[in-house]
C-alpha positions as semicolon CSV with decimal commas, in nm:
position;residue;x (nm);y (nm);z (nm)
1;M;-1,338;-11,365;1,298
2;E;-1,017;-11,209;1,140
3;L;-1,120;-11,122;0,781
4;W;-0,753;-11,096;0,670
5;K;-0,709;-11,473;0,746
6;V;-1,008;-11,549;0,508
7;I;-0,875;-11,336;0,228
8;L;-0,519;-11,461;0,262
9;L;-0,632;-11,834;0,256
10;F;-0,852;-11,780;-0,038
11;S;-0,645;-11,551;-0,240
12;A;-0,319;-11,780;-0,199
13;A;-0,501;-12,096;-0,345
14;F;-0,720;-11,913;-0,611
15;L;-0,443;-11,681;-0,733
16;G;-0,190;-11,975;-0,712
17;G;-0,402;-12,174;-0,942
18;L;-0,479;-11,908;-1,184
19;T;-0,091;-11,856;-1,246
20;V;-0,114;-12,161;-1,465
21;F;-0,296;-11,958;-1,731
22;V;-0,029;-11,699;-1,741
23;S;0,280;-11,919;-1,700
24;K;0,444;-12,082;-1,991
25;K;0,518;-12,401;-1,818
26;A;0,544;-12,545;-1,463
27;N;0,866;-12,472;-1,284
28;N;0,909;-12,801;-1,092
29;Q;1,220;-12,680;-0,919
30;R;1,062;-12,358;-0,792
31;L;0,757;-12,559;-0,679
32;K;0,965;-12,804;-0,480
33;L;1,151;-12,524;-0,299
34;V;0,824;-12,351;-0,211
35;L;0,698;-12,696;-0,097
36;S;1,010;-12,761;0,111
37;F;0,979;-12,431;0,295
38;S;0,608;-12,466;0,369
39;G;0,649;-12,852;0,453
40;A;0,929;-12,762;0,695
41;Y;0,738;-12,460;0,848
42;L;0,417;-12,671;0,895
43;F;0,616;-12,947;1,065
44;A;0,774;-12,710;1,296
45;I;0,464;-12,518;1,391
46;T;0,292;-12,853;1,452
47;V;0,561;-12,976;1,692
48;L;0,621;-12,646;1,862
49;H;0,256;-12,534;1,900
50;L;-0,013;-12,771;1,815
51;I;0,102;-13,085;1,976
52;P;0,185;-12,924;2,316
53;E;-0,143;-12,746;2,339
54;V;-0,350;-13,037;2,240
55;Y;-0,167;-13,275;2,487
56;Q;-0,183;-13,006;2,766
57;T;-0,569;-12,999;2,763
58;A;-0,651;-13,350;2,635
59;D;-0,673;-13,693;2,783
60;Q;-0,447;-13,985;2,725
61;T;-0,644;-14,115;2,430
62;I;-0,563;-13,811;2,231
63;G;-0,280;-13,989;2,054
64;L;-0,522;-14,235;1,894
65;Y;-0,677;-13,933;1,708
66;V;-0,334;-13,812;1,590
67;I;-0,267;-14,163;1,447
68;G;-0,621;-14,154;1,289
69;G;-0,537;-13,827;1,125
70;F;-0,205;-13,960;0,985
71;L;-0,390;-14,254;0,838
72;F;-0,679;-14,051;0,716
73;Q;-0,446;-13,842;0,518
74;I;-0,305;-14,153;0,337
75;I;-0,656;-14,260;0,260
76;L;-0,730;-13,919;0,109
77;E;-0,409;-13,940;-0,107
78;Q;-0,536;-14,248;-0,268
79;F;-0,779;-14,033;-0,445
80;S;-0,599;-13,704;-0,465
81;E;-0,259;-13,880;-0,574
82;G;-0,059;-13,631;-0,405
83;I;-0,178;-13,307;-0,558
84;E;-0,169;-13,150;-0,212
85;H;0,211;-13,212;-0,228
86;G;0,227;-13,017;-0,552
87;H;0,247;-13,340;-0,767
88;I;0,158;-13,304;-1,137
89;H;0,078;-13,647;-1,283
90;A;-0,057;-13,748;-1,623
91;H;-0,348;-13,937;-1,500
92;T;-0,509;-14,211;-1,719
93;H;-0,862;-14,184;-1,854
94;Q;-0,938;-14,510;-1,665
95;Q;-0,954;-14,311;-1,358
96;L;-1,338;-14,293;-1,330
97;A;-1,354;-14,096;-1,010
98;F;-1,170;-13,796;-1,178
99;P;-1,236;-13,520;-1,097
100;I;-1,477;-13,597;-0,838
101;G;-1,259;-13,818;-0,620
102;I;-0,960;-13,575;-0,651
103;M;-1,168;-13,280;-0,575
104;A;-1,347;-13,443;-0,262
105;S;-1,024;-13,548;-0,117
106;L;-0,833;-13,216;-0,170
107;C;-1,143;-13,016;-0,027
108;I;-1,168;-13,235;0,276
109;H;-0,785;-13,189;0,332
110;A;-0,802;-12,822;0,295
111;F;-1,120;-12,781;0,502
112;L;-0,949;-12,958;0,799
113;E;-0,644;-12,751;0,746
114;G;-0,843;-12,451;0,835
115;V;-0,968;-12,593;1,155
116;P;-0,649;-12,507;1,392
117;L;-0,661;-12,139;1,294
118;S;-0,919;-12,037;1,552
119;N;-0,699;-12,186;1,836
120;G;-0,491;-11,877;1,940
121;L;-0,152;-11,886;1,808
122;Q;-0,245;-11,899;1,451
123;N;-0,107;-11,599;1,292
124;E;0,204;-11,819;1,213
125;L;0,016;-12,116;1,082
126;V;-0,212;-11,931;0,843
127;F;0,095;-11,831;0,634
128;G;0,234;-12,177;0,631
129;I;-0,124;-12,312;0,506
130;A;-0,155;-12,028;0,270
131;L;0,193;-12,093;0,104
132;H;0,128;-12,472;0,102
133;H;-0,188;-12,408;-0,095
134;V;-0,016;-12,229;-0,382
135;P;0,167;-12,521;-0,529
136;A;-0,132;-12,738;-0,448
137;A;-0,365;-12,517;-0,644
138;F;-0,122;-12,487;-0,925
139;A;-0,096;-12,869;-0,952
140;L;-0,469;-12,907;-0,941
141;V;-0,517;-12,675;-1,226
142;M;-0,248;-12,840;-1,428
143;V;-0,400;-13,188;-1,384
144;L;-0,767;-13,045;-1,468
145;S;-0,610;-12,889;-1,783
146;H;-0,451;-13,214;-1,872
147;H;-0,789;-13,380;-1,866
148;K;-0,934;-13,136;-2,103
149;V;-1,168;-12,974;-1,851
150;S;-1,291;-12,642;-1,982
151;K;-1,135;-12,328;-1,836
152;R;-1,458;-12,208;-1,713
153;N;-1,506;-12,526;-1,513
154;I;-1,145;-12,518;-1,385
155;V;-1,209;-12,180;-1,240
156;I;-1,532;-12,293;-1,075
157;L;-1,350;-12,597;-0,925
158;L;-1,043;-12,376;-0,820
159;F;-1,297;-12,133;-0,647
160;V;-1,444;-12,433;-0,450
161;F;-1,109;-12,548;-0,337
162;A;-0,986;-12,197;-0,242
163;L;-1,308;-12,159;-0,014
164;M;-1,234;-12,479;0,188
165;S;-0,982;-12,361;0,428
166;P;-1,172;-12,030;0,504
167;L;-1,484;-12,237;0,569
168;G;-1,276;-12,474;0,799
169;Y;-1,163;-12,160;0,997
170;M;-1,497;-12,003;1,027
171;L;-1,659;-12,342;1,150
172;S;-1,382;-12,398;1,393
173;L;-1,451;-12,061;1,551
174;E;-1,807;-12,171;1,612
175;L;-1,699;-12,491;1,746
176;S;-1,432;-12,345;1,983
177;T;-1,685;-12,100;2,119
178;G;-1,969;-12,334;2,159
179;T;-2,218;-12,147;1,962
180;L;-2,318;-12,438;1,756
181;G;-2,398;-12,640;2,067
182;N;-2,182;-12,873;2,289
183;F;-1,929;-12,939;2,011
184;E;-1,651;-12,754;2,187
185;S;-1,577;-13,066;2,392
186;Y;-1,462;-13,244;2,054
187;F;-1,242;-12,958;1,949
188;N;-0,923;-13,120;2,087
189;R;-1,021;-13,440;1,896
190;I;-1,049;-13,248;1,570
191;M;-0,724;-13,063;1,640
192;A;-0,546;-13,404;1,692
193;L;-0,674;-13,534;1,363
194;V;-0,542;-13,230;1,199
195;I;-0,211;-13,277;1,383
196;G;-0,180;-13,629;1,246
197;M;-0,268;-13,490;0,880
198;F;-0,006;-13,213;0,918
199;L;0,257;-13,462;1,019
200;H;0,194;-13,686;0,723
201;I;0,189;-13,407;0,460
202;S;0,494;-13,215;0,612
203;T;0,708;-13,528;0,635
204;T;0,612;-13,654;0,295
205;I;0,676;-13,319;0,133
206;L;1,028;-13,299;0,305
207;F;1,137;-13,657;0,183
208;E;0,962;-13,736;-0,129
209;S;1,079;-13,458;-0,350
210;S;1,447;-13,556;-0,332
211;V;1,615;-13,811;-0,553
212;D;1,700;-14,116;-0,333
213;H;1,573;-13,918;-0,030
214;R;1,906;-13,700;-0,062
215;F;1,885;-13,323;0,026
216;N;2,035;-13,100;-0,236
217;F;2,180;-12,751;-0,125
218;K;1,867;-12,541;-0,221
219;K;1,639;-12,768;-0,077
220;L;1,831;-12,790;0,260
221;V;1,831;-12,391;0,275
222;A;1,457;-12,386;0,198
223;V;1,391;-12,641;0,475
224;L;1,602;-12,459;0,729
225;L;1,467;-12,124;0,641
226;G;1,120;-12,276;0,698
227;I;1,204;-12,424;1,022
228;G;1,394;-12,116;1,129
229;V;1,109;-11,885;1,057
230;A;0,885;-12,100;1,277
231;V;1,136;-12,118;1,572
232;L;1,195;-11,742;1,554
233;S;0,818;-11,686;1,583
234;F;0,791;-11,930;1,862
235;L;1,070;-11,764;2,052
236;S;0,925;-11,422;1,996
237;N;0,579;-11,514;2,172
């Protein structure tokens, strides 16, 4: 296990959420640019690395798991309402599942995002996931604050959220080496589910934050930089 990955994943989410307490107000434009960069980066890493690796070693049914992951992310967002995209909504008090439903969906999402990090390439992907979690954690704390959750409980919930990707990474290490039994035979299927989730989350980030689905110049630069960094990393391997 590479400890720096655990530290980076945890710190990005935890410190990203804590910035709410020291900032005067949410800078939505800056959040959108960070999201655009991380969304483009995740999309490019998924296409350049994760998809070829899984299809190279899996059977023809693996595409069903990719679709399943895509649909599963849609289901998760019915509970999280897009917080993993950096959305900051004013939820109504009629939402009885809050914050349990939101926390459960976000934790599942973050946990599964940690799964691919044991699969070899993943010095590149860990930075994309960490960057993606900064605005997600920021949005989570903003929503919790809006619902008058105490600061102490916010920090506890943020701590739990920040742990999820490191836990997914550590479990995937055990799965990939087979130390937990014969679960390594299912690793490609788990990876395919994560690929589907990445495809959904990255494409949603890229297109939903623009008015009328039009790219402004700053967002276009952020997207090109995200893809460019991923491509340069790919070519340098």
